[in-house]
N, CA, C and O atoms as a GROMACS GRO file, in nm:
protein
  612
    1LEU      N    1  -1.016  -1.512   0.802
    1LEU     CA    2  -0.984  -1.401   0.773
    1LEU      C    3  -1.052  -1.318   0.862
    1LEU      O    4  -1.134  -1.363   0.942
    2LYS      N    5  -1.015  -1.163   0.850
    2LYS     CA    6  -1.064  -1.112   0.930
    2LYS      C    7  -1.155  -0.982   0.901
    2LYS      O    8  -1.260  -0.959   0.962
    3ASP      N    9  -1.096  -0.895   0.792
    3ASP     CA   10  -1.105  -0.762   0.740
    3ASP      C   11  -1.129  -0.796   0.539
    3ASP      O   12  -1.084  -0.897   0.485
    4LEU      N   13  -1.175  -0.732   0.494
    4LEU     CA   14  -1.136  -0.708   0.363
    4LEU      C   15  -1.162  -0.563   0.348
    4LEU      O   16  -1.263  -0.524   0.405
    5ARG      N   17  -1.107  -0.494   0.297
    5ARG     CA   18  -1.031  -0.355   0.332
    5ARG      C   19  -0.991  -0.303   0.193
    5ARG      O   20  -0.908  -0.357   0.120
    6SER      N   21  -1.050  -0.208   0.169
    6SER     CA   22  -1.083  -0.162   0.049
    6SER      C   23  -0.919   0.074   0.030
    6SER      O   24  -0.923   0.195   0.051
    7PRO      N   25  -0.871   0.015   0.005
    7PRO     CA   26  -0.729   0.135  -0.002
    7PRO      C   27  -0.733   0.242  -0.154
    7PRO      O   28  -0.716   0.239  -0.276
    8ALA      N   29  -0.766   0.319  -0.057
    8ALA     CA   30  -0.722   0.396  -0.235
    8ALA      C   31  -0.597   0.436  -0.165
    8ALA      O   32  -0.608   0.454  -0.044
    9LEU      N   33  -0.465   0.454  -0.228
    9LEU     CA   34  -0.356   0.383  -0.207
    9LEU      C   35  -0.311   0.661  -0.232
    9LEU      O   36  -0.357   0.747  -0.306
   10ALA      N   37  -0.230   0.662  -0.142
   10ALA     CA   38  -0.195   0.794  -0.195
   10ALA      C   39  -0.111   0.831  -0.259
   10ALA      O   40  -0.050   0.930  -0.220
   11ALA      N   41  -0.060   0.746  -0.423
   11ALA     CA   42   0.006   0.819  -0.497
   11ALA      C   43  -0.115   0.859  -0.611
   11ALA      O   44  -0.233   0.827  -0.622
   12ARG      N   45  -0.034   0.936  -0.680
   12ARG     CA   46  -0.171   1.027  -0.746
   12ARG      C   47  -0.168   0.924  -0.856
   12ARG      O   48  -0.115   0.986  -0.949
   13SER      N   49  -0.202   0.772  -0.909
   13SER     CA   50  -0.220   0.674  -0.940
   13SER      C   51  -0.344   0.701  -0.937
   13SER      O   52  -0.415   0.740  -1.030
   14MET      N   53  -0.378   0.672  -0.795
   14MET     CA   54  -0.501   0.627  -0.711
   14MET      C   55  -0.563   0.490  -0.760
   14MET      O   56  -0.678   0.479  -0.803
   15VAL      N   57  -0.497   0.417  -0.750
   15VAL     CA   58  -0.495   0.234  -0.771
   15VAL      C   59  -0.537   0.201  -0.669
   15VAL      O   60  -0.486   0.198  -0.556
   16MET      N   61  -0.669   0.163  -0.722
   16MET     CA   62  -0.722   0.080  -0.574
   16MET      C   63  -0.672  -0.097  -0.600
   16MET      O   64  -0.635  -0.149  -0.706
   17SER      N   65  -0.690  -0.163  -0.457
   17SER     CA   66  -0.651  -0.279  -0.418
   17SER      C   67  -0.738  -0.307  -0.339
   17SER      O   68  -0.817  -0.221  -0.301
   18MET      N   69  -0.749  -0.509  -0.271
   18MET     CA   70  -0.850  -0.535  -0.203
   18MET      C   71  -0.732  -0.571  -0.089
   18MET      O   72  -0.637  -0.637  -0.131
   19ALA      N   73  -0.732  -0.541   0.018
   19ALA     CA   74  -0.620  -0.634   0.156
   19ALA      C   75  -0.720  -0.759   0.205
   19ALA      O   76  -0.843  -0.755   0.212
   20PHE      N   77  -0.641  -0.861   0.235
   20PHE     CA   78  -0.716  -0.917   0.352
   20PHE      C   79  -0.651  -0.934   0.515
   20PHE      O   80  -0.550  -1.004   0.527
   21LYS      N   81  -0.700  -0.882   0.612
   21LYS     CA   82  -0.630  -0.920   0.720
   21LYS      C   83  -0.679  -1.021   0.892
   21LYS      O   84  -0.755  -1.001   0.986
   22SER      N   85  -0.593  -1.117   0.855
   22SER     CA   86  -0.668  -1.166   0.978
   22SER      C   87  -0.656  -1.157   1.081
   22SER      O   88  -0.554  -1.090   1.099
   23GLY      N   89  -0.725  -1.201   1.224
   23GLY     CA   90  -0.785  -1.167   1.291
   23GLY      C   91  -0.674  -1.120   1.434
   23GLY      O   92  -0.563  -1.072   1.416
   24CYS      N   93  -0.708  -1.136   1.514
   24CYS     CA   94  -0.553  -1.066   1.646
   24CYS      C   95  -0.551  -0.936   1.667
   24CYS      O   96  -0.614  -0.851   1.605
   25LYS      N   97  -0.444  -0.915   1.795
   25LYS     CA   98  -0.410  -0.797   1.816
   25LYS      C   99  -0.224  -0.781   1.701
   25LYS      O  100  -0.168  -0.674   1.676
   26THR      N  101  -0.186  -0.886   1.668
   26THR     CA  102  -0.084  -0.915   1.568
   26THR      C  103  -0.134  -0.966   1.449
   26THR      O  104  -0.208  -1.060   1.478
   27PHE      N  105  -0.128  -0.946   1.299
   27PHE     CA  106  -0.235  -0.953   1.194
   27PHE      C  107  -0.153  -0.981   1.078
   27PHE      O  108  -0.059  -0.902   1.087
   28GLY      N  109  -0.138  -1.049   0.979
   28GLY     CA  110  -0.119  -1.054   0.826
   28GLY      C  111  -0.199  -0.994   0.789
   28GLY      O  112  -0.297  -0.961   0.856
   29ILE      N  113  -0.173  -0.956   0.647
   29ILE     CA  114  -0.178  -0.847   0.554
   29ILE      C  115  -0.148  -0.955   0.404
   29ILE      O  116  -0.041  -1.016   0.396
   30ILE      N  117  -0.240  -0.965   0.311
   30ILE     CA  118  -0.256  -1.002   0.186
   30ILE      C  119  -0.293  -0.928   0.100
   30ILE      O  120  -0.399  -0.879   0.138
   31GLY      N  121  -0.252  -0.870  -0.049
   31GLY     CA  122  -0.354  -0.816  -0.115
   31GLY      C  123  -0.316  -0.818  -0.230
   31GLY      O  124  -0.198  -0.852  -0.244
   32GLY      N  125  -0.388  -0.788  -0.344
   32GLY     CA  126  -0.378  -0.739  -0.457
   32GLY      C  127  -0.458  -0.667  -0.540
   32GLY      O  128  -0.574  -0.667  -0.499
   33GLY      N  129  -0.436  -0.580  -0.686
   33GLY     CA  130  -0.521  -0.496  -0.754
   33GLY      C  131  -0.498  -0.541  -0.919
   33GLY      O  132  -0.436  -0.623  -0.987
   34TYR      N  133  -0.598  -0.422  -0.931
   34TYR     CA  134  -0.572  -0.462  -1.111
   34TYR      C  135  -0.641  -0.336  -1.123
   34TYR      O  136  -0.751  -0.304  -1.077
   35HIS      N  137  -0.535  -0.248  -1.213
   35HIS     CA  138  -0.597  -0.068  -1.266
   35HIS      C  139  -0.552  -0.113  -1.412
   35HIS      O  140  -0.438  -0.144  -1.446
   36PRO      N  141  -0.705  -0.110  -1.516
   36PRO     CA  142  -0.679  -0.153  -1.620
   36PRO      C  143  -0.639  -0.058  -1.714
   36PRO      O  144  -0.560  -0.080  -1.807
   37SER      N  145  -0.712   0.079  -1.679
   37SER     CA  146  -0.649   0.192  -1.776
   37SER      C  147  -0.446   0.239  -1.726
   37SER      O  148  -0.358   0.296  -1.792
   38GLU      N  149  -0.447   0.190  -1.609
   38GLU     CA  150  -0.279   0.268  -1.575
   38GLU      C  151  -0.154   0.136  -1.634
   38GLU      O  152  -0.154   0.013  -1.640
   39THR      N  153  -0.057   0.248  -1.671
   39THR     CA  154   0.046   0.152  -1.747
   39THR      C  155   0.156   0.093  -1.642
   39THR      O  156   0.184  -0.027  -1.637
   40VAL      N  157   0.223   0.210  -1.543
   40VAL     CA  158   0.306   0.202  -1.455
   40VAL      C  159   0.246   0.048  -1.334
   40VAL      O  160   0.302  -0.061  -1.320
   41PHE      N  161   0.113   0.100  -1.264
   41PHE     CA  162   0.088   0.022  -1.197
   41PHE      C  163  -0.010  -0.028  -1.214
   41PHE      O  164  -0.094   0.012  -1.132
   42ARG      N  165  -0.076  -0.158  -1.337
   42ARG     CA  166  -0.172  -0.211  -1.407
   42ARG      C  167  -0.198  -0.289  -1.236
   42ARG      O  168  -0.293  -0.278  -1.159
   43TYR      N  169  -0.054  -0.378  -1.223
   43TYR     CA  170  -0.105  -0.478  -1.131
   43TYR      C  171  -0.057  -0.466  -0.961
   43TYR      O  172   0.014  -0.385  -0.901
   44ASN      N  173  -0.102  -0.540  -0.935
   44ASN     CA  174   0.008  -0.518  -0.771
   44ASN      C  175  -0.091  -0.696  -0.699
   44ASN      O  176  -0.187  -0.772  -0.703
   45GLY      N  177   0.021  -0.664  -0.652
   45GLY     CA  178   0.064  -0.748  -0.514
   45GLY      C  179   0.090  -0.698  -0.345
   45GLY      O  180   0.132  -0.587  -0.311
   46ALA      N  181   0.062  -0.784  -0.277
   46ALA     CA  182   0.101  -0.650  -0.160
   46ALA      C  183   0.085  -0.749   0.003
   46ALA      O  184  -0.034  -0.774   0.020
   47ALA      N  185   0.184  -0.812   0.132
   47ALA     CA  186   0.198  -0.866   0.165
   47ALA      C  187   0.239  -0.791   0.272
   47ALA      O  188   0.314  -0.702   0.233
   48GLY      N  189   0.219  -0.791   0.412
   48GLY     CA  190   0.317  -0.701   0.496
   48GLY      C  191   0.274  -0.816   0.662
   48GLY      O  192   0.236  -0.931   0.681
   49LEU      N  193   0.306  -0.712   0.737
   49LEU     CA  194   0.208  -0.771   0.863
   49LEU      C  195   0.191  -0.643   0.995
   49LEU      O  196   0.276  -0.556   1.012
   50GLY      N  197   0.121  -0.650   1.040
   50GLY     CA  198   0.021  -0.570   1.166
   50GLY      C  199   0.002  -0.542   1.256
   50GLY      O  200  -0.020  -0.650   1.311
   51PHE      N  201  -0.012  -0.444   1.352
   51PHE     CA  202  -0.008  -0.454   1.502
   51PHE      C  203  -0.130  -0.370   1.526
   51PHE      O  204  -0.122  -0.250   1.499
   52HIS      N  205  -0.270  -0.432   1.586
   52HIS     CA  206  -0.357  -0.356   1.638
   52HIS      C  207  -0.420  -0.338   1.831
   52HIS      O  208  -0.435  -0.435   1.904
   53GLN      N  209  -0.443  -0.213   1.867
   53GLN     CA  210  -0.428  -0.134   1.954
   53GLN      C  211  -0.577  -0.121   1.958
   53GLN      O  212  -0.624  -0.089   1.849
   54MET      N  213  -0.682  -0.140   2.071
   54MET     CA  214  -0.821  -0.088   2.061
   54MET      C  215  -0.809   0.039   2.134
   54MET      O  216  -0.700   0.035   2.190
   55MET      N  217  -0.880   0.175   2.165
   55MET     CA  218  -0.872   0.283   2.170
   55MET      C  219  -0.998   0.319   2.252
   55MET      O  220  -0.989   0.380   2.359
   56THR      N  221  -1.091   0.288   2.209
   56THR     CA  222  -1.210   0.272   2.233
   56THR      C  223  -1.293   0.148   2.211
   56THR      O  224  -1.229   0.044   2.224
   57GLU      N  225  -1.440   0.134   2.175
   57GLU     CA  226  -1.485  -0.015   2.158
   57GLU      C  227  -1.559  -0.029   2.009
   57GLU      O  228  -1.596  -0.138   1.966
   58ASN      N  229  -1.576   0.112   1.927
   58ASN     CA  230  -1.571   0.178   1.832
   58ASN      C  231  -1.404   0.218   1.729
   58ASN      O  232  -1.408   0.243   1.608
   59MET      N  233  -1.336   0.217   1.773
   59MET     CA  234  -1.211   0.261   1.731
   59MET      C  235  -1.082   0.209   1.816
   59MET      O  236  -1.063   0.173   1.933
   60SER      N  237  -0.986   0.225   1.673
   60SER     CA  238  -0.902   0.152   1.747
   60SER      C  239  -0.766   0.216   1.632
   60SER      O  240  -0.776   0.308   1.549
   61LEU      N  241  -0.616   0.112   1.670
   61LEU     CA  242  -0.500   0.200   1.572
   61LEU      C  243  -0.396   0.105   1.560
   61LEU      O  244  -0.311   0.066   1.640
   62ASN      N  245  -0.426   0.071   1.421
   62ASN     CA  246  -0.346   0.023   1.352
   62ASN      C  247  -0.204   0.080   1.317
   62ASN      O  248  -0.191   0.202   1.310
   63LEU      N  249  -0.054  -0.035   1.288
   63LEU     CA  250   0.059  -0.013   1.224
   63LEU      C  251   0.082  -0.122   1.219
   63LEU      O  252   0.088  -0.231   1.276
   64GLU      N  253   0.107  -0.020   1.063
   64GLU     CA  254   0.122  -0.157   0.919
   64GLU      C  255   0.235  -0.190   0.864
   64GLU      O  256   0.264  -0.074   0.838
   65ALA      N  257   0.314  -0.242   0.829
   65ALA     CA  258   0.408  -0.277   0.764
   65ALA      C  259   0.404  -0.342   0.621
   65ALA      O  260   0.458  -0.453   0.614
   66VAL      N  261   0.360  -0.301   0.525
   66VAL     CA  262   0.350  -0.356   0.390
   66VAL      C  263   0.448  -0.286   0.331
   66VAL      O  264   0.501  -0.175   0.340
   67SER      N  265   0.458  -0.443   0.230
   67SER     CA  266   0.543  -0.400   0.080
   67SER      C  267   0.450  -0.448  -0.056
   67SER      O  268   0.372  -0.543  -0.061
   68THR      N  269   0.471  -0.388  -0.123
   68THR     CA  270   0.416  -0.412  -0.253
   68THR      C  271   0.462  -0.417  -0.345
   68THR      O  272   0.558  -0.341  -0.354
   69ILE      N  273   0.425  -0.522  -0.500
   69ILE     CA  274   0.489  -0.486  -0.603
   69ILE      C  275   0.419  -0.464  -0.675
   69ILE      O  276   0.312  -0.525  -0.672
   70TYR      N  277   0.448  -0.347  -0.794
   70TYR     CA  278   0.323  -0.357  -0.906
   70TYR      C  279   0.386  -0.368  -1.023
   70TYR      O  280   0.497  -0.315  -1.033
   71MET      N  281   0.328  -0.438  -1.135
   71MET     CA  282   0.399  -0.469  -1.209
   71MET      C  283   0.308  -0.389  -1.358
   71MET      O  284   0.194  -0.343  -1.350
   72THR      N  285   0.394  -0.391  -1.487
   72THR     CA  286   0.278  -0.364  -1.540
   72THR      C  287   0.215  -0.500  -1.686
   72THR      O  288   0.160  -0.481  -1.795
   73ASP      N  289   0.262  -0.639  -1.608
   73ASP     CA  290   0.139  -0.676  -1.664
   73ASP      C  291   0.242  -0.810  -1.591
   73ASP      O  292   0.341  -0.791  -1.520
   74LEU      N  293   0.178  -0.966  -1.639
   74LEU     CA  294   0.193  -1.032  -1.503
   74LEU      C  295   0.291  -1.195  -1.597
   74LEU      O  296   0.291  -1.316  -1.577
   75HIS      N  297   0.347  -1.122  -1.677
   75HIS     CA  298   0.495  -1.164  -1.708
   75HIS      C  299   0.633  -1.178  -1.644
   75HIS      O  300   0.735  -1.132  -1.695
   76PHE      N  301   0.628  -1.232  -1.550
   76PHE     CA  302   0.751  -1.235  -1.461
   76PHE      C  303   0.876  -1.208  -1.476
   76PHE      O  304   0.948  -1.137  -1.407
   77ASN      N  305   0.919  -1.324  -1.655
   77ASN     CA  306   1.027  -1.286  -1.709
   77ASN      C  307   1.083  -1.115  -1.736
   77ASN      O  308   1.173  -1.091  -1.816
   78ASP      N  309   1.053  -1.067  -1.699
   78ASP     CA  310   1.097  -0.854  -1.702
   78ASP      C  311   1.123  -0.843  -1.584
   78ASP      O  312   1.074  -0.732  -1.561
   79LEU      N  313   1.178  -0.887  -1.466
   79LEU     CA  314   1.125  -0.818  -1.337
   79LEU      C  315   1.181  -0.671  -1.358
   79LEU      O  316   1.126  -0.589  -1.284
   80ASP      N  317   1.285  -0.617  -1.449
   80ASP     CA  318   1.281  -0.439  -1.467
   80ASP      C  319   1.181  -0.385  -1.539
   80ASP      O  320   1.192  -0.302  -1.629
   81GLN      N  321   1.101  -0.426  -1.506
   81GLN     CA  322   0.950  -0.340  -1.514
   81GLN      C  323   0.841  -0.368  -1.424
   81GLN      O  324   0.721  -0.348  -1.441
   82THR      N  325   0.921  -0.435  -1.294
   82THR     CA  326   0.821  -0.405  -1.183
   82THR      C  327   0.902  -0.295  -1.089
   82THR      O  328   1.019  -0.258  -1.097
   83THR      N  329   0.779  -0.247  -0.979
   83THR     CA  330   0.803  -0.176  -0.913
   83THR      C  331   0.725  -0.193  -0.766
   83THR      O  332   0.614  -0.235  -0.733
   84TRP      N  333   0.860  -0.129  -0.682
   84TRP     CA  334   0.810  -0.176  -0.524
   84TRP      C  335   0.794  -0.087  -0.424
   84TRP      O  336   0.900  -0.045  -0.379
   85ILE      N  337   0.705  -0.048  -0.378
   85ILE     CA  338   0.658   0.050  -0.273
   85ILE      C  339   0.673  -0.025  -0.122
   85ILE      O  340   0.595  -0.120  -0.112
   86HIS      N  341   0.744  -0.006  -0.021
   86HIS     CA  342   0.706  -0.053   0.091
   86HIS      C  343   0.671   0.049   0.181
   86HIS      O  344   0.736   0.153   0.191
   87SER      N  345   0.567   0.023   0.250
   87SER     CA  346   0.488   0.124   0.344
   87SER      C  347   0.483   0.115   0.459
   87SER      O  348   0.456   0.002   0.498
   88LEU      N  349   0.508   0.246   0.591
   88LEU     CA  350   0.445   0.194   0.735
   88LEU      C  351   0.350   0.285   0.755
   88LEU      O  352   0.387   0.403   0.761
   89LYS      N  353   0.235   0.259   0.766
   89LYS     CA  354   0.144   0.312   0.822
   89LYS      C  355   0.055   0.351   0.966
   89LYS      O  356   0.089   0.268   1.050
   90LEU      N  357  -0.005   0.408   1.001
   90LEU     CA  358  -0.063   0.472   1.117
   90LEU      C  359  -0.164   0.436   1.087
   90LEU      O  360  -0.215   0.539   1.044
   91LEU      N  361  -0.217   0.381   1.080
   91LEU     CA  362  -0.409   0.420   1.047
   91LEU      C  363  -0.513   0.410   1.182
   91LEU      O  364  -0.506   0.323   1.270
   92LEU      N  365  -0.633   0.544   1.174
   92LEU     CA  366  -0.720   0.483   1.288
   92LEU      C  367  -0.856   0.517   1.233
   92LEU      O  368  -0.930   0.601   1.182
   93ASP      N  369  -0.835   0.363   1.290
   93ASP     CA  370  -0.986   0.309   1.191
   93ASP      C  371  -1.133   0.268   1.324
   93ASP      O  372  -1.138   0.242   1.445
   94TYR      N  373  -1.220   0.281   1.222
   94TYR     CA  374  -1.339   0.381   1.334
   94TYR      C  375  -1.460   0.279   1.266
   94TYR      O  376  -1.502   0.284   1.151
   95ARG      N  377  -1.504   0.181   1.381
   95ARG     CA  378  -1.630   0.103   1.340
   95ARG      C  379  -1.746   0.166   1.340
   95ARG      O  380  -1.796   0.188   1.450
   96ILE      N  381  -1.795   0.196   1.256
   96ILE     CA  382  -1.938   0.261   1.195
   96ILE      C  383  -2.038   0.165   1.226
   96ILE      O  384  -2.113   0.218   1.307
   97ALA      N  385  -2.074   0.051   1.201
   97ALA     CA  386  -2.153  -0.075   1.248
   97ALA      C  387  -2.068  -0.166   1.270
   97ALA      O  388  -1.945  -0.171   1.268
   98LYS      N  389  -2.208  -0.289   1.308
   98LYS     CA  390  -2.151  -0.428   1.338
   98LYS      C  391  -1.990  -0.469   1.231
   98LYS      O  392  -1.878  -0.501   1.272
   99LYS      N  393  -2.040  -0.450   1.088
   99LYS     CA  394  -1.897  -0.494   0.988
   99LYS      C  395  -1.892  -0.406   0.957
   99LYS      O  396  -1.822  -0.413   0.856
  100PHE      N  397  -1.936  -0.251   0.981
  100PHE     CA  398  -1.849  -0.191   0.857
  100PHE      C  399  -1.755  -0.066   0.855
  100PHE      O  400  -1.834   0.027   0.853
  101GLY      N  401  -1.682  -0.036   0.854
  101GLY     CA  402  -1.591   0.122   0.934
  101GLY      C  403  -1.521   0.136   0.848
  101GLY      O  404  -1.514   0.067   0.746
  102ILE      N  405  -1.440   0.255   0.887
  102ILE     CA  406  -1.369   0.318   0.799
  102ILE      C  407  -1.183   0.365   0.903
  102ILE      O  408  -1.156   0.367   1.023
  103PHE      N  409  -1.108   0.390   0.789
  103PHE     CA  410  -0.972   0.411   0.855
  103PHE      C  411  -0.942   0.539   0.743
  103PHE      O  412  -0.984   0.602   0.646
  104ALA      N  413  -0.843   0.523   0.831
  104ALA     CA  414  -0.741   0.690   0.758
  104ALA      C  415  -0.592   0.687   0.824
  104ALA      O  416  -0.578   0.601   0.911
  105GLY      N  417  -0.507   0.748   0.802
  105GLY     CA  418  -0.368   0.752   0.851
  105GLY      C  419  -0.261   0.787   0.803
  105GLY      O  420  -0.231   0.723   0.702
  106PRO      N  421  -0.204   0.848   0.828
  106PRO     CA  422  -0.050   0.847   0.752
  106PRO      C  423   0.091   0.761   0.739
  106PRO      O  424   0.159   0.688   0.812
  107THR      N  425   0.093   0.806   0.617
  107THR     CA  426   0.225   0.696   0.612
  107THR      C  427   0.304   0.746   0.513
  107THR      O  428   0.290   0.826   0.421
  108MET      N  429   0.443   0.632   0.582
  108MET     CA  430   0.567   0.679   0.486
  108MET      C  431   0.646   0.576   0.414
  108MET      O  432   0.693   0.473   0.462
  109ASN      N  433   0.653   0.618   0.294
  109ASN     CA  434   0.691   0.540   0.198
  109ASN      C  435   0.820   0.552   0.089
  109ASN      O  436   0.873   0.661   0.068
  110LEU      N  437   0.867   0.425   0.020
  110LEU     CA  438   0.982   0.388  -0.019
  110LEU      C  439   0.941   0.390  -0.128
  110LEU      O  440   0.823   0.424  -0.124
  111LEU      N  441   0.985   0.366  -0.259
  111LEU     CA  442   1.016   0.361  -0.418
  111LEU      C  443   1.056   0.305  -0.452
  111LEU      O  444   1.156   0.370  -0.480
  112GLN      N  445   1.087   0.153  -0.508
  112GLN     CA  446   1.202   0.149  -0.573
  112GLN      C  447   1.185   0.108  -0.638
  112GLN      O  448   1.082   0.043  -0.625
  113SER      N  449   1.259   0.093  -0.784
  113SER     CA  450   1.166   0.100  -0.942
  113SER      C  451   1.272   0.088  -1.049
  113SER      O  452   1.374   0.146  -1.013
  114HIS      N  453   1.280   0.042  -1.147
  114HIS     CA  454   1.384   0.073  -1.278
  114HIS      C  455   1.332   0.175  -1.415
  114HIS      O  456   1.387   0.209  -1.519
  115GLN      N  457   1.209   0.198  -1.359
  115GLN     CA  458   1.068   0.300  -1.433
  115GLN      C  459   1.100   0.436  -1.420
  115GLN      O  460   1.105   0.489  -1.309
  116SER      N  461   1.113   0.475  -1.487
  116SER     CA  462   1.156   0.612  -1.452
  116SER      C  463   0.990   0.697  -1.416
  116SER      O  464   0.951   0.792  -1.348
  117ALA      N  465   0.938   0.605  -1.499
  117ALA     CA  466   0.784   0.671  -1.474
  117ALA      C  467   0.737   0.648  -1.359
  117ALA      O  468   0.677   0.747  -1.319
  118ALA      N  469   0.734   0.527  -1.251
  118ALA     CA  470   0.678   0.508  -1.158
  118ALA      C  471   0.734   0.649  -1.039
  118ALA      O  472   0.661   0.717  -0.966
  119PHE      N  473   0.883   0.657  -1.055
  119PHE     CA  474   0.948   0.774  -1.009
  119PHE      C  475   0.848   0.865  -1.009
  119PHE      O  476   0.777   0.886  -0.911
  120GLU      N  477   0.832   0.950  -1.167
  120GLU     CA  478   0.756   1.059  -1.204
  120GLU      C  479   0.607   1.053  -1.149
  120GLU      O  480   0.548   1.160  -1.128
  121LYS      N  481   0.559   0.959  -1.129
  121LYS     CA  482   0.389   0.941  -1.086
  121LYS      C  483   0.370   0.998  -0.926
  121LYS      O  484   0.298   1.080  -0.869
  122THR      N  485   0.515   0.871  -0.878
  122THR     CA  486   0.466   0.887  -0.745
  122THR      C  487   0.502   1.106  -0.650
  122THR      O  488   0.582   1.194  -0.685
  123PRO      N  489   0.386   1.102  -0.522
  123PRO     CA  490   0.456   1.238  -0.507
  123PRO      C  491   0.609   1.300  -0.455
  123PRO      O  492   0.722   1.264  -0.424
  124SER      N  493   0.546   1.387  -0.466
  124SER     CA  494   0.705   1.475  -0.402
  124SER      C  495   0.777   1.436  -0.337
  124SER      O  496   0.731   1.339  -0.275
  125ALA      N  497   0.914   1.467  -0.306
  125ALA     CA  498   1.014   1.336  -0.206
  125ALA      C  499   1.073   1.418  -0.084
  125ALA      O  500   1.098   1.538  -0.100
  126LEU      N  501   1.096   1.359   0.036
  126LEU     CA  502   1.113   1.407   0.127
  126LEU      C  503   1.263   1.356   0.105
  126LEU      O  504   1.331   1.395   0.201
  127TRP      N  505   1.353   1.270  -0.004
  127TRP     CA  506   1.417   1.222  -0.069
  127TRP      C  507   1.401   1.149  -0.167
  127TRP      O  508   1.316   1.060  -0.168
  128GLU      N  509   1.502   1.182  -0.295
  128GLU     CA  510   1.563   1.050  -0.361
  128GLU      C  511   1.632   1.066  -0.415
  128GLU      O  512   1.685   1.176  -0.401
  129LYS      N  513   1.702   0.953  -0.544
  129LYS     CA  514   1.798   0.917  -0.585
  129LYS      C  515   1.791   0.880  -0.702
  129LYS      O  516   1.691   0.812  -0.721
  130GLN      N  517   1.876   0.901  -0.822
  130GLN     CA  518   1.879   0.819  -0.918
  130GLN      C  519   2.008   0.762  -0.956
  130GLN      O  520   2.108   0.833  -0.965
  131ASP      N  521   2.011   0.634  -0.978
  131ASP     CA  522   2.134   0.635  -1.050
  131ASP      C  523   2.107   0.487  -1.101
  131ASP      O  524   2.043   0.387  -1.068
  132GLN      N  525   2.199   0.535  -1.205
  132GLN     CA  526   2.181   0.376  -1.341
  132GLN      C  527   2.258   0.266  -1.302
  132GLN      O  528   2.257   0.166  -1.375
  133ALA      N  529   2.321   0.267  -1.207
  133ALA     CA  530   2.468   0.143  -1.162
  133ALA      C  531   2.428   0.147  -1.043
  133ALA      O  532   2.514   0.131  -0.956
  134ASP      N  533   2.332   0.162  -1.016
  134ASP     CA  534   2.257   0.104  -0.897
  134ASP      C  535   2.148  -0.030  -0.897
  134ASP      O  536   2.052  -0.022  -0.974
  135SER      N  537   2.161  -0.133  -0.825
  135SER     CA  538   2.001  -0.234  -0.836
  135SER      C  539   1.948  -0.174  -0.823
  135SER      O  540   2.010  -0.090  -0.887
  136HIS      N  541   1.823  -0.098  -0.772
  136HIS     CA  542   1.741  -0.013  -0.815
  136HIS      C  543   1.701   0.210  -0.832
  136HIS      O  544   1.648   0.302  -0.769
  137PRO      N  545   1.781   0.182  -0.973
  137PRO     CA  546   1.849   0.336  -1.079
  137PRO      C  547   1.719   0.419  -0.991
  137PRO      O  548   1.735   0.541  -0.981
  138PHE      N  549   1.638   0.382  -0.950
  138PHE     CA  550   1.507   0.530  -0.886
  138PHE      C  551   1.486   0.460  -0.754
  138PHE      O  552   1.443   0.347  -0.731
  139GLN      N  553   1.532   0.565  -0.664
  139GLN     CA  554   1.444   0.530  -0.539
  139GLN      C  555   1.432   0.682  -0.511
  139GLN      O  556   1.505   0.774  -0.549
  140LYS      N  557   1.271   0.684  -0.399
  140LYS     CA  558   1.174   0.841  -0.383
  140LYS      C  559   1.160   0.836  -0.188
  140LYS      O  560   1.281   0.822  -0.173
  141ILE      N  561   1.124   0.837  -0.090
  141ILE     CA  562   1.127   0.816  -0.002
  141ILE      C  563   1.015   0.938  -0.015
  141ILE      O  564   1.040   1.032  -0.090
  142TRP      N  565   0.834   0.931   0.095
  142TRP     CA  566   0.768   1.029   0.063
  142TRP      C  567   0.675   0.989   0.156
  142TRP      O  568   0.654   0.869   0.175
  143ILE      N  569   0.593   1.113   0.244
  143ILE     CA  570   0.510   1.101   0.367
  143ILE      C  571   0.401   1.108   0.254
  143ILE      O  572   0.431   1.154   0.144
  144GLY      N  573   0.218   1.041   0.294
  144GLY     CA  574   0.184   1.047   0.230
  144GLY      C  575   0.013   0.978   0.321
  144GLY      O  576   0.045   0.919   0.424
  145VAL      N  577  -0.103   0.978   0.304
  145VAL     CA  578  -0.224   0.956   0.350
  145VAL      C  579  -0.274   0.849   0.339
  145VAL      O  580  -0.380   0.890   0.291
  146GLN      N  581  -0.292   0.703   0.346
  146GLN     CA  582  -0.424   0.642   0.313
  146GLN      C  583  -0.560   0.689   0.407
  146GLN      O  584  -0.556   0.741   0.518
  147ALA      N  585  -0.696   0.649   0.315
  147ALA     CA  586  -0.757   0.626   0.343
  147ALA      C  587  -0.899   0.499   0.277
  147ALA      O  588  -0.924   0.479   0.158
  148GLY      N  589  -0.956   0.444   0.376
  148GLY     CA  590  -1.033   0.323   0.294
  148GLY      C  591  -1.151   0.337   0.439
  148GLY      O  592  -1.162   0.406   0.540
  149ILE      N  593  -1.272   0.153   0.328
  149ILE     CA  594  -1.323   0.137   0.409
  149ILE      C  595  -1.318   0.039   0.432
  149ILE      O  596  -1.274  -0.016   0.332
  150TYR      N  597  -1.341  -0.055   0.531
  150TYR     CA  598  -1.339  -0.228   0.577
  150TYR      C  599  -1.455  -0.284   0.574
  150TYR      O  600  -1.526  -0.192   0.615
  151TYR      N  601  -1.531  -0.383   0.552
  151TYR     CA  602  -1.595  -0.505   0.556
  151TYR      C  603  -1.561  -0.624   0.657
  151TYR      O  604  -1.457  -0.688   0.642
  152LYS      N  605  -1.638  -0.648   0.745
  152LYS     CA  606  -1.561  -0.755   0.880
  152LYS      C  607  -1.599  -0.859   0.806
  152LYS      O  608  -1.707  -0.829   0.754
  153LEU      N  609  -1.565  -0.967   0.774
  153LEU     CA  610  -1.681  -1.086   0.671
  153LEU      C  611  -1.620  -1.160   0.848
  153LEU      O  612  -1.656  -1.272   0.884
   0.00000   0.00000   0.00000
């Protein structure tokens, strides 16, 4: 594992999570988080793939595709209480010191949920759909921003 990142998600709930990323130009992403006072976005788990391109000695550009599942509790018997957010991220990464850095950039996000509360908590949409007959009755696409700090292990 190369990086330990702590992003502040662009959703209004500002759920915090940690992600571990492997090294090299192509990297895997796995992460999770917990927000005790949140109801819809209490627990989360994430997995994805990223591509890393160095621009200067201290600056790089990362393209990431990440899927995150949000759950109200850790009982997997009721999957109707889950929310998925799939994100495509373009993040500029600046290394401040040998092991510390910051990153920020735009994200494009797709929400799929059975919960109207998750639909209402996320930012205004470029596109949205509410259809109770659909397998995911609440869907939304929006543009956001992600920023955070990282520590290289």
